C-alpha positions in Angstrom: -0.4 -0.3 0.2 1.4 3.4 -1.6 -0.1 7.2 0.1 -2.0 7.5 -3.2 -5.0 10.3 -4.1 -8.1 8.4 -2.7 -10.3 7.8 -5.7 -14.3 8.0 -4.3 -16.3 6.0 -7.3 -20.0 6.9 -5.7 -22.5 4.8 -7.8 -26.3 5.8 -7.6 -29.5 4.7 -9.4 -31.5 8.1 -10.0 -34.0 9.5 -12.1 -33.1 11.7 -14.5 -34.8 14.5 -13.2 -32.7 14.5 -10.0 -30.2 17.1 -8.9 -26.7 16.1 -8.8 -24.9 15.5 -5.5 -23.1 18.3 -3.5 -20.1 18.4 -0.7 -18.5 21.1 1.1 -14.7 20.0 1.6 -13.7 20.9 5.3 -10.2 20.6 6.4 -9.9 19.2 9.6 -6.4 18.3 10.3 -2.7 17.4 8.7 -1.6 14.3 9.0 0.9 11.7 7.8 -0.8 8.9 6.5 -4.3 7.8 7.8 -4.6 4.3 6.5 -8.0 3.5 9.0 -10.6 5.7 9.1 -13.9 4.8 11.0 -17.6 6.8 12.4 -19.0 6.0 15.3 -20.0 8.3 18.1 -17.0 8.2 20.7 -18.3 9.9 24.2 -22.2 8.9 23.5 -23.6 12.2 22.6 -25.2 11.3 19.9 -22.9 12.7 17.4 -20.8 10.6 14.9 -16.9 11.3 15.7 -14.4 10.6 13.9 -11.7 7.8 14.3 -8.4 7.5 12.5 -5.1 5.3 12.5 -2.2 7.6 11.7 1.2 6.2 10.7 2.4 6.1 14.5 -1.5 7.0 16.2 -5.0 6.1 17.0 -7.3 9.4 17.6 -10.5 10.8 17.5 -11.9 14.0 16.0 -14.9 15.0 18.0 -17.9 15.8 16.3 -18.7 19.3 16.0 -15.2 20.8 16.5 -13.5 18.5 15.2 -11.0 18.8 18.6 -8.5 16.2 18.4 -7.9 13.3 21.2 -5.2 10.8 20.3 -5.6 7.8 22.5 -3.0 5.7 21.5 0.6 5.7 20.2 3.3 4.0 19.0 1.6 0.6 19.2 4.2 -1.4 16.9 7.0 0.2 15.4 5.9 0.1 11.5 1.9 2.4 10.8 -1.1 1.6 11.9 -2.9 0.2 9.0 -6.6 -0.3 9.7 -9.5 0.2 12.1 -13.3 -1.0 13.3 -15.5 1.3 15.4 -19.2 0.6 16.7 -21.4 0.1 19.8 -21.0 -3.2 20.5 -22.8 -3.6 24.0 -25.7 -1.4 23.5 -23.9 1.6 25.9 -24.3 4.2 23.1 -20.6 4.4 22.6 -18.3 2.9 20.3 -15.4 -0.1 20.8 -12.6 0.0 19.0 -9.7 -2.6 17.7 -6.6 -1.3 15.5 -4.7 -3.2 13.2 -1.2 -2.4 13.2 2.6 -4.0 12.2 2.1 -3.0 8.7 4.7 -4.6 6.3 2.9 -6.4 2.8 6.2 -7.6 1.8 6.6 -10.1 5.2 4.4 -12.5 4.8 5.4 -14.7 8.2 5.7 -12.2 10.7 4.3 -8.0 10.4 1.0 -7.7 11.2 -0.9 -7.1 14.7 -4.9 -6.6 16.1 -4.9 -4.8 19.3 -8.6 -4.1 21.2 -8.3 -0.6 23.0 -9.6 -0.6 26.7 -11.0 3.1 27.1 -10.9 5.3 30.2 -13.8 7.3 32.3 -12.4 9.7 30.0 -12.5 9.0 26.6 -10.6 11.6 25.7 -7.5 10.4 27.7 -5.1 7.7 26.8 -6.4 3.7 26.1 -5.3 0.8 27.4 -3.7 -1.5 24.2 -4.3 -5.2 24.8 -2.7 -7.6 21.9 -4.8 -9.8 19.8 -3.5 -13.1 18.1 -2.9 -12.0 14.3 -2.3 -13.5 11.1 1.0 -11.9 9.0 0.0 -8.5 6.6 -3.1 -7.7 9.5 -5.3 -4.8 6.6 -8.3 -4.4 6.9 -11.4 -5.3 10.4 -15.1 -5.1 10.8 -17.3 -5.9 13.8 -20.2 -7.7 12.8 -23.4 -9.2 14.4 -22.4 -12.7 13.9 -25.7 -13.2 16.3 -28.5 -10.9 18.0 -26.1 -9.1 20.6 -22.9 -11.0 19.7 -20.5 -9.0 17.9 -16.7 -10.3 16.7 -13.9 -8.6 15.6 -13.3 -10.1 11.8 -9.9 -9.2 10.7 -8.5 -9.2 6.7 -4.8 -10.1 5.9 -3.9 -9.1 3.0 -1.9 -12.6 2.3 -1.4 -16.3 3.4 1.1 -17.0 5.9 4.6 -17.5 3.5 2.5 -16.4 0.1 4.8 -15.1 -3.0 2.9 -13.1 -5.4 -0.4 -14.4 -4.3 0.4 -17.8 -4.2 0.2 -20.3 -1.6 -1.7 -20.8 1.7 -5.2 -19.0 1.7 -5.4 -15.8 3.8 -7.1 -16.8 7.2 -10.2 -14.3 7.4 -10.5 -14.5 11.5 -13.6 -13.7 13.7 -12.7 -13.2 17.3 -15.0 -13.7 20.0 -15.4 -10.5 22.8 -14.4 -12.1 26.2 -16.4 -10.2 29.2 -13.0 -9.3 30.0 -11.1 -8.1 27.0 -7.8 -9.0 28.9 -8.7 -12.7 28.7 -8.0 -14.8 25.8 -10.5 -14.3 22.5 -12.1 -17.3 20.8 -10.9 -17.6 17.1 -13.1 -18.5 14.8 -11.9 -18.9 10.7 -14.6 -17.3 8.2 -12.4 -18.1 4.9 -9.2 -19.7 4.4 -8.8 -20.2 0.7 -9.0 -17.3 -1.1 -5.6 -15.1 -1.7 -4.6 -11.0 -2.3 -7.8 -10.2 0.0 -7.9 -6.4 0.1 -11.3 -5.5 2.1 -14.8 -7.0 3.5 -18.3 -5.4 4.1 -20.3 -6.4 7.0 -24.2 -7.0 5.5 -27.5 -8.4 6.3 -29.1 -10.9 3.3 -30.3 -13.9 5.3 -33.1 -14.6 7.8 -32.0 -14.4 11.4 -29.9 -12.4 13.7 -26.8 -12.2 12.2 -24.9 -10.6 9.7 -22.6 -12.3 6.7 -19.4 -11.3 5.3 -18.4 -10.0 1.9 -14.9 -10.7 1.0 -12.9 -9.7 -2.2 -9.9 -12.0 -3.3 -7.9 -12.3 -6.8 -10.4 -15.3 -6.9 -13.7 -12.8 -6.8 -16.2 -12.5 -4.5 -17.7 -14.4 -1.4 -20.5 -14.9 0.6 -19.4 -16.0 3.9 -21.9 -17.0 6.5 -22.0 -18.0 10.0 -23.5 -21.8 10.5 -23.5 -24.2 13.6 -20.8 -22.1 15.4 -18.2 -22.3 12.3 -19.1 -20.2 8.7 -19.5 -20.9 5.0 -17.5 -19.2 2.5 -20.2 -19.0 -0.9 -17.8 -17.9 -4.0 -20.3 -15.5 -6.0 -18.5 -14.0 -9.0 -15.4 -15.5 -10.7 -13.4 -12.1 -11.6 -10.8 -10.7 -9.1 -12.3 -7.9 -6.3 -9.9 -5.2 -4.1 -13.0 -4.0 -3.0 -16.8 -4.1 -2.5 -19.7 -2.5 -1.2 -23.6 -3.2 -1.3 -26.3 -1.0 -1.8 -30.2 -1.2 -2.9 -31.5 0.1 -6.9 -34.9 1.8 -6.7 -36.7 -1.3 -6.6 -34.9 -3.0 -3.6 -32.6 -5.2 -5.7 -29.1 -5.6 -4.0 -26.1 -4.8 -6.1 -22.4 -5.2 -5.6 -20.1 -2.4 -6.2 -16.1 -3.3 -6.6 -12.9 -1.8 -7.7 -11.0 -4.5 -10.1 -8.4 -6.4 -9.0 -6.8 -5.1 -6.0 -5.2 -1.7 -6.3 -7.0 -1.9 -9.8 -7.4 -0.2 -12.6 -11.8 -0.4 -13.0 -14.8 -1.0 -11.1 -18.6 -2.6 -12.0 -21.3 -2.7 -10.4 -23.2 -6.7 -10.1 -26.6 -7.0 -10.4 -28.6 -10.8 -10.1 -30.1 -11.8 -13.0 -33.4 -14.2 -13.0 -31.5 -17.0 -12.2 -29.7 -15.9 -9.0 -26.2 -15.6 -10.7 -24.4 -12.6 -10.4 -23.8 -10.4 -13.9 -21.0 -7.9 -13.9 -21.7 -4.2 -15.3 -18.4 -2.5 -15.7 -18.8 1.2 -14.7 -15.1 3.1 -15.1 -12.0 2.5 -16.1 -8.8 3.6 -16.5 -7.4 4.8 -13.3 -5.0 3.6 -10.7 -4.6 2.7 -7.4 -8.2 1.8 -6.8 -8.0 1.7 -3.6 -11.8 2.6 -2.1 -15.5 2.7 -3.6 -18.8 3.3 -1.0 -22.9 3.4 -1.6 -25.1 5.6 -0.2 -28.1 7.7 -0.9 -26.6 10.5 -1.3 -29.5 12.1 -3.4 -32.2 11.4 -1.0 -33.8 8.7 -3.6 -34.3 5.8 -1.7 -31.8 3.8 -3.3 
């Protein structure tokens, strides 16, 4: 991963008469890298705050003034790379996890995963609890695998000992948080058969109380679902994918937006045909180092 200009691919199904979305630029801080970004309520005031995993620091910016609070520093000698933040206990305040030790060329020893324990005053330093990690820790999300139970799902970039994306599959792992976060966290393998796995997205497609996880890889898109205490992995497509997000069309149909391949040059939108198979519709190409995609109802059309 290299610091590159962010390419935001905004995919929306809108009527021809709908107005164009308008965005206002507001500079909040001067940062070093800022690989990991999350939006969540940190202090419980009902306002979404910004949480950032910068090069050597973890900080949150307090809404609405965006005052900066550094809550962790120098977790590893290498860069921080990702952050997950969500209210997982109904307290109105988010829990935060961090991925660090970023060195994608080291597929044997690199990487780190931390859970941060907050003090009473959340503007002060938080206590970092180091968890098991796979090499090349890269992305993470809190996922509600069952009603009220939120696991930390962590995606490495490569499998152990991989070279050029070849070798053992990358282990996508769900960490089950114990009552005392300093105790051992149970781990559940979500998917270990894919390679060059750049990102993931929690979704809620199936009936029941839990979420599922979409993940992108060299092999294509995967649908990973909890089942009988474990996980099942179903391959949806066969075109290499780096980034994935899901959205809704005006008719309520789900679509998937991607950047292809990892650090890619094209984006696509996938929709299901009458048989349920996912069909690829290329949206854009010709860019470099595609690194993120977002889906949202920017125009208020309901899709």
